[in-house]
matplotlib code that plots the C-alpha trace (Angstrom):
import matplotlib.pyplot as plt

x = [10.5, 10.2, 9.5, 9.0, 9.2, 10.8, 10.4, 12.7, 11.2, 9.3, 6.3, 4.0, 4.1, 3.6, 3.3, 0.2, 1.3, -1.3, -0.9, -2.5, -1.5, 2.1, 2.6, 3.2, 1.7, 3.1, 0.9, 2.1, -0.5, -0.7, -0.5, -0.5, -1.8, 0.6, 1.5, 3.2, 4.1, 6.3, 7.6, 6.9, 8.9, 9.3, 12.2, 11.8, 13.5, 11.7, 13.6, 12.5, 13.9, 13.9, 13.8, 17.3, 20.4, 22.2, 19.3, 19.4, 17.7, 16.7, 15.9, 13.7, 13.8, 10.4, 9.8, 6.7, 5.7, 3.1, 0.8, -0.7, -4.4, -5.7, -5.5, -3.9, -5.7, -3.7, -2.0, -1.9, 1.7, 0.0, -4.0, -4.3, -2.5, -2.7, -1.6, -1.7, -2.5, -2.6, -5.9, -4.6, -2.9, -3.6, -5.9, -3.9, -1.5, -0.4, -1.9, -0.3, 0.6, -0.9, 0.7, -0.7, 1.1, 0.1, 1.9, 0.3, 1.6, 0.6, -2.9, -3.8, -1.2, -2.1, -3.6, -6.4, -6.9, -10.4, -11.9, -14.6, -18.1, -18.0, -16.7, -18.6, -19.8, -17.3, -14.6, -15.2, -15.7, -12.4, -10.2, -9.1, -6.9, -5.0, -6.2, -2.6, -0.1, -2.3, -1.7, -4.4, -4.5, -6.6, -9.6, -11.1, -9.8, -9.9, -11.6, -10.6, -13.5, -16.0, -14.1, -11.2, -10.7, -11.7, -11.7, -10.9, -11.6, -9.3, -10.0, -7.2, -8.5, -6.6, -7.2, -7.9, -10.9, -12.3, -10.7, -9.9, -9.8, -8.2, -8.9, -7.1, -8.0, -6.4, -7.3, -6.6, -6.1, -6.8, -4.6, -6.0, -4.6, -5.0, -7.1, -10.0, -9.5, -11.4, -14.6, -15.0, -18.7, -19.3, -22.4, -22.6, -24.3, -25.0, -24.5, -22.9, -20.3, -20.5, -17.2, -17.7, -18.5, -16.8, -13.5, -14.7, -18.0, -18.8, -18.7, -19.3, -19.3, -16.8, -17.1]
y = [-6.4, -8.2, -11.8, -13.2, -12.0, -13.9, -13.6, -14.7, -17.7, -17.3, -18.8, -15.9, -14.1, -15.1, -13.4, -13.5, -12.0, -10.7, -10.2, -7.0, -7.0, -7.2, -6.3, -8.5, -7.1, -8.9, -8.4, -9.6, -11.3, -12.9, -16.9, -17.5, -15.5, -13.3, -13.1, -9.6, -11.3, -13.7, -11.4, -7.6, -7.1, -9.0, -8.5, -9.5, -9.1, -8.9, -9.9, -9.0, -10.8, -9.8, -12.0, -11.0, -12.8, -12.5, -12.4, -9.2, -8.5, -6.0, -6.1, -4.2, -4.6, -4.9, -4.1, -5.2, -4.0, -5.9, -3.7, -5.1, -6.2, -6.8, -10.8, -11.3, -11.0, -10.2, -12.8, -13.2, -14.4, -15.8, -16.6, -17.5, -15.7, -16.2, -13.5, -13.2, -9.8, -9.0, -7.8, -4.4, -3.2, 0.4, 1.2, 2.1, -1.0, -2.7, -6.0, -7.4, -6.1, -8.4, -8.1, -9.1, -8.6, -8.4, -9.5, -6.7, -3.2, 0.2, 0.8, -2.9, -3.8, -1.1, -2.9, -1.4, -3.3, -3.4, -5.3, -7.5, -8.0, -11.3, -9.8, -10.0, -6.5, -7.3, -7.5, -4.3, -2.4, -3.5, -3.4, -1.2, -1.4, 1.2, 0.5, 1.3, -0.3, -3.2, -2.5, -3.9, -1.8, -2.1, 0.4, -0.4, -1.6, -5.5, -7.7, -11.4, -12.0, -10.9, -12.3, -14.3, -14.8, -12.6, -13.6, -10.7, -11.1, -8.9, -8.1, -7.0, -5.4, -4.3, -0.7, -2.1, -1.0, -4.3, -5.0, -8.4, -9.4, -11.7, -12.5, -13.9, -14.5, -13.0, -14.9, -12.6, -14.4, -12.3, -13.0, -12.9, -10.2, -10.5, -7.6, -8.8, -8.6, -11.5, -10.4, -11.5, -12.4, -12.9, -14.1, -13.8, -16.4, -14.1, -10.4, -11.0, -13.5, -14.3, -14.3, -18.2, -19.1, -22.5, -22.8, -24.2, -22.4, -21.0, -17.2, -16.3, -18.1, -16.7, -17.4]
z = [-60.5, -57.1, -57.5, -54.0, -50.4, -47.4, -43.7, -41.0, -39.4, -36.2, -34.5, -34.5, -37.8, -41.4, -45.2, -47.0, -50.4, -52.5, -56.0, -57.8, -61.6, -61.9, -58.3, -55.4, -52.0, -48.9, -45.9, -42.7, -40.5, -37.0, -37.1, -33.4, -30.5, -28.9, -25.0, -24.1, -20.6, -22.8, -25.8, -25.5, -28.8, -31.9, -34.4, -37.8, -41.3, -44.4, -47.6, -51.0, -53.9, -57.6, -60.6, -62.3, -63.2, -60.9, -58.2, -56.0, -52.8, -50.4, -46.6, -44.1, -40.5, -38.6, -35.1, -33.4, -30.1, -28.4, -26.2, -23.1, -22.5, -19.1, -19.2, -15.7, -12.5, -9.5, -7.3, -3.6, -2.4, 0.4, -0.2, 3.6, 6.4, 10.3, 12.7, 16.6, 18.4, 22.2, 23.1, 24.6, 21.4, 20.5, 17.8, 14.5, 15.3, 12.2, 11.8, 8.6, 5.1, 2.5, -1.2, -4.4, -7.9, -11.4, -14.5, -16.9, -17.1, -16.5, -15.1, -15.9, -13.1, -10.5, -7.5, -5.1, -1.8, 0.0, 2.4, 0.4, 0.7, 2.5, 5.7, 8.6, 10.5, 13.4, 11.2, 9.6, 12.7, 14.1, 11.1, 8.2, 5.1, 3.2, -0.6, -1.8, 0.6, 1.7, 5.3, 7.7, 11.0, 14.2, 14.3, 17.8, 21.1, 20.9, 23.6, 24.1, 26.0, 23.3, 20.1, 20.1, 16.3, 13.4, 9.6, 7.2, 3.5, 1.4, -2.2, -4.6, -7.8, -10.7, -12.3, -16.0, -18.0, -17.4, -13.7, -12.6, -8.8, -6.4, -2.9, 0.3, 3.8, 7.1, 10.3, 13.3, 16.7, 19.5, 22.8, 26.4, 28.5, 32.4, 32.2, 34.5, 38.5, 40.3, 41.9, 45.5, 46.6, 50.3, 51.9, 55.6, 57.8, 60.4, 61.4, 64.7, 66.2, 69.9, 71.7, 72.7, 69.5, 68.8, 66.8, 63.1, 63.3, 59.5, 59.5, 55.9, 52.3, 49.8, 46.0]

ax = plt.figure().add_subplot(projection="3d")
ax.plot(x, y, z, "-o")
ax.set_aspect("equal")
plt.show()
């Protein structure tokens, strides 16, 4: 009969051998926490050795697949970005495409983008984001004279059962365009001018 069991040396699993009468029952137990992002599969060999002379043994291969849990939050490539836009760009113009990645797999790594709750109303009115691609676009006509800098807070959330989030900031600098003509204001000093008015006499004030 089987006298002992042996397991290939590894860092994560061990044998817990229970004795039930004349039988030895090997149980494979986890001895160290697993990390799918490092090792998604473990290959072990279980060897059973009898008590005969000569000793005989048999082996069995064990493949352990480690399934994913949502233990990684998304990570933005750039937590702070800065872009410049001319104030006369058309609505629909692409501002920037933000990108976050997640080390998990399946729905735990699927990411949805949104404009976070910390945004000011002015930013929400002027910009929109595609929840799948992370593309931020202009919604309305910009006006440098009204607002020259916008700060957009972007949230990336994974689709795990207990979702995790990450945040980044995009600063948009609006560049001025010469879209305002000078306004001429004239203040007359008199309604008529005599033909003998001396040279150098003020006629009107222009501002």
